[in-house]
N, C-alpha and C positions, 0 to 999 in steps of 0.2 A: 306436557301431557302425554299419554302414550299415542303415540300417530299412526294409523291403518288406514286401509285405502277407501274404506266405509267411511269415513270419516272425513275425509277430503273428496267425496264424491259430489254430484249434481243431489239436491234433493229429490226425498224420495216420489213419488206417485202416492198419492192418498186414494186414489181410484175405488170404490168400493167401500163396506162400511171395514169397522177395525175383525169383526167374528170375521169375517168373508177372509182379509187378509190372513190372520191365523191360522185359518184350514188351509189357507193354500200352504202357509208355513212349515203345518203338520207331514199333510201330505208328503210335501218333499221332504222332512227331516226321519219319516218314516223309513223310505227308501235306502237307508245307514244306519239306522237306529240299532242294528244287530250286529255290524260292523264293528258300528261304536262304541258300544258298551262291552264287544270283547276289549277292544284298544284302553279304552283309559284314556286319560288326556285332555287337555283344553278342546273343545269345541266351537272354535276357528269358524269356518264357515257358516257355523248355524248364525256363530253370534253377530258376524258379519250379514248376516243374511235381517237378522233384526232387526240391527242399526240401517240396511236399506227401506224394509219395513217402513218406515216411523210410526213404529209400534211403541217404541220406545220415550215418545212423549205421549203418550196416551192418554196419564192419567196426568198431566203436566194443564193446568187451569188455560184457557185458550188465551185468556188475557198477556201470558208470558209466553205465547209460541207453540201453546202445547193443541191439543185435542179437545178438553177439557171432559175427557170421560169419567163417567160416577163409578164408584170403585165396583160395583155389581158386574158392568162390563168388562174393566181392567182384570178383576177377578176370573170374569169368561173365557179371556183371552189366555188365564194362566192355565184353566181346564181344558181348552181345547190343545194346547201343546202339547200338556201332560199326557194327553190319549197317547202320543205317537213317542213322547220324549222327555221325560221327569225331569232330567240334567238341563236342558236345556228351561223347560218350562221354571225351575227351581231359580234359575242365576237371573232369569227375565220376569220372577215375582218378586227377588229381593232387592231387583233395581228399581222397581217402584214402589214397593215397602220402602229402600232405604231415601228415594223423592221425597215422602209423606215422610221420612225422620228429619226433614232440616225445615219443614213446613211446620213442624209441630213441636221442635223445639228449639227453635231460633226466629228473631222477628223479621219483617219481611225485606230489611235490606240487606241483611244478608242473603236469604235463600230467594230472592228471588232471581237475581245474578245468577247462581247457580243455575235453574232449573229453564233458565234464559238462554244460558250455553248451553245445556244438556241437546234444547230442543233444537238449537240453531246447529249443533256440531256433531249430532249424534252419541252424545256420549253414552258409554256402558258404566254403570256402580256397580261397585264393588264391595264387597261386607268386610270389616275386619271388626266386628264390635260384637264379643264375647264377653258378658257380663261377669261369666262365672268365672274365668281366665285371667288371672288380678298378676300376670307375670309381667306385663306392661306397664311402668311405671312412667307418670306425667310429672316434671318439675315444672314450677313455673321460675321464667330469668326475668329478669331485667336489666335493660342498657339505657336507650333512650325511653323507653317504650316496654310495657310490659306482653311477653312471648312466651312459650310455652315448649319444651322439650320433653318426645312422647321416645322411652329408650325397652324393650322389650320384645318377646314374642309372644304371638298371637294365636289362639288355634281353631279353627272352623273357621277359614275365611273367605266360604263359598263368595264366587266369579270375581274374586279380587283381582285372579290373572288374566289378561287381555280386558282389563277397564282403564277407564279414563280417569274418576276420579272413586275416593275409599270415606268409608268414615269406622271411622277408628276409635275405638274409647281404652281411656287407661284409669291405672290407678293415682290421686292424686298423694303426690308422697309425702306434703302434712296432715289433710284431714283423712285420707285415706276414702276421698269422695270419689264416687264414678265419673270423670268426664268424658267428655267426648266430641269429634273435629270432622271437620269435611275437606279431605287435604289433596291433591293429585296424586294418585299411584306412581307417577314417575316421579315424586322426590325425592328428593337425596335421602339418603338415609333408609329407605325405602327397600325390605326383600321379597318379595313375591315367592313362595316356595313350591317345586309341584312335587309336592309329599302326599298327595291326598288319593290310594289307595285302597277302598271298599269293596265288599262287595255289590254294593248298590249307589245305586244316586251318580257312577263311576266318572260321570264327566260335569259334575258341580266345581273341580276343583277347589274343596272345600279343605285343604292342606291349611297350611302356617304361613303366617307372614312374620317377617323380624327388622323391629323399630329400632335404627343406631343412631340417636340423638336426632331425631326427627323433629327440626323446628319447624312449630306451629303457628302462623300468626293469632292475637287474638281476636279479630276478625273471621278466624276459622273456626274458633270453638263456639258449640251448643251452649252456653248459658244462658239465653234468656229465652222461654219460662226453664230451658235445662228438658230432660228427662224425667219423665214421669212425674211434675211438679203441679199438672190443672188436669182434674177428665179431660181436658182433650189433647195434653200432652200423654195421657193416658192412655189414649185410644192405638197408640204405634202397636203395645202388643197383640193388640186384637186385630191387630191388619197382618201383621205376620202370621198369627194362629189361621185366619180365613185364606191366604197363599198357603197355608198349607193344605186346607180342608180340599181347599180348588184343584191340588196337584192332586191328593188322593183320587176325589173320585176323580178325575179324570183319568190316573192310571188303571181303578178299578174298569171305567170303561174300554178304556185298553183293551185292556186284560178279558173284558167278554167279548168284546168284537174279536179277537183274533179263535180265542175258545168258539166260539158260533162257527167263525169260518171251517174252524180244524174240524167241528162236529159234524159239522153240513155235507162239505165234501171230502173228509179222509177216514173221522173215526168208526169203525165197524159194530154194529150191535152184537153186544154179551150171545154166546151160542144161546141161552136160556130165557133170552129176549121172547121168543116165539114171534120175532119183528123181522123186517125185510133188512132197516135204515134203523139208525144208532138216531138218530134223531126221533124216533117214534118208541123208545124206551120209555117206560113209564117213568124208571128212576132217573132218567137223564131229563125230563121234563121234570120232575122234581125238582130236580136240581134247579131248570132255569127257571120256573116260578121266584126258588127262592132267592135266586140270586135278582132278580128285577128288583121283587122286592124291599133287597140290600138297598141297591141302588138309586130305586125310588127315593127311601128315605133318606138317605143321603144326599140326594137331588135338591131335595126340598127344605132340607134341613140348614144347604149351602145356601140356599136363595135367601131362605128369611132372616140369615142371620147378615148378609152381606146388605137387604136392602135395610134393616135394621142401623148397620153401620154406617150407613150413604148419610140416612136421617140424623145419625147422629154428628159425623164430620163435618153435615151445612149446619150444623143448628154451631158450629165453633165456640168461641170462648162463653158463649152462654150453657152449655151442657153442663150439666153437673153429676154429683156424685152417683144418682141416683140413675139418672137415665146410662149413667157408661154403667153402671153397675149389670141394667138389663140387655145390654148387648153383649159384656163379658160373659154371660150365662148363654145366650145363645149360639156362642161361640165355640164356646167347651163343649157345650150338648153337638153339635154338630162335629166338631173334632174329633170328640169319642166316638161317633160314630161312624164318622169320616175312616179310623184309624179300624174300629175293629171288623168293620163291614168289609174293608177295600181288601184288607190280608185275608181275611174269611174267603172272599171271591177269590181273589189273586190264586190261595191256595187249592182250593176248593174243584177248580176250573177242569184240574186233569182227571176229577174222577168222571166227567163227560166229551171224555178227549180220549183218556186210556192210555198206554204206553206206550207207546208210539210217537207219542207228544212231547214224551221226555225228549225227544231225540238232543243233543247237543246245539246242532247248528240251526234250531229253530230257539230255541235259547226265550221260550217261554214262560221261564222262571223268570224272567228279568224285572217281571212286573212285581212276582213277592218282594226280590230283594232290595230292589227301589223302595217301597212301600215301609220293609220292616228296617232298612237303616235309616228313611224319614222319621218314619214313627216313633223310632227312640229318641228325636233331638228335645222332649221334655216326657213325665212319664204319665199315661194315660190316669193313671190313678188317681194324682193327682187334681188333675179335672175333673172326677167323679165325686174327692170327697170338694171340692165347692162348689157342684154342681147339689151335691147333698146339703153341703151347709143352706144353701139357698131353697131348696126346697124344702129341708125341713125347717130350719131356725130362720128363712129371710132374709142372711146375711152375704151381700155378692161377695165376688171376689177379689182380697187386696189387691191394687193393682201393680205388678211386680214384671217384668219384662218375659214373662211366661203365663202370664194371665192377668 
């Protein structure tokens, strides 16, 4: 495993609830967010702070050393962190998504030891699961027993750097089937590249990974029930979308908070407004009214979708396709609203702050840049197609890694 000072430290204090711990971290991360956005790279200190906070075990069932939080609470911590730093919120949210992945795609005798060690050792999980990137090939091998060999490159490996465990995917050489494994990041043959350089989400380390004849034991393969094979297993992509929804909501809230502070303390009224303060300008007030409506709709749709997801999660294997479909529609609806309203708020906030707010040192554009990059993860157009098919034809979205 990757060694870190945080992993070998004393167990973290869990005084106070998870939301307060997340808010304390968000306040701390906000102090360096502008500089780190400019620098890019790995947010090592912030990842270690998450390890020390105990939040990495928030979604792990209490029976296995975790805190047993419902998903609505875990997603709320993602939102809180995203208000200050959406890159850290991204890799933190994906960590919990990947913990859910092993629980949904494998049997308890596989995933229980992984989540117990995560809770005990404060492991961070990273992503190397990209079903649209088929360059990694998986070969089935055999000597005294069957094992697998992963070889090839994988893109968009968010949070893989500075992680202890990876969820990796590859294409079966013989059948063409998608295969997924949970493996230590430090295993021989794995190289995580520092090649992420987009204009937003600059500290997610969403670059590439290289697998060179990486041996994966059969016990590390997530084959039973496997990916998207049952309604319950098909909850995984819905959780991924909910992580994005709460990131977008947090980003929009963070953007609005900074815009509000600037409007109240720095902005000047337009000379034709007839008012002494920018905060009394009728057009500025109208903008803030629209922003409030947008954020409230995002918040309520996110809460509804997260609540339905929790109910579906608790049903376990009794969840049926219809139940899963209702959750999928709610999640898609929240995703469309969060994408559109988030981008609108992050862009139009400058209409309430004025030209001086575009000064480079403020980097107020980082909210829009982060949203723009992450909203391109999967097209909103196809979400609307799914929603329309439900609204018109009563057909639920077909399970995929994006719906």
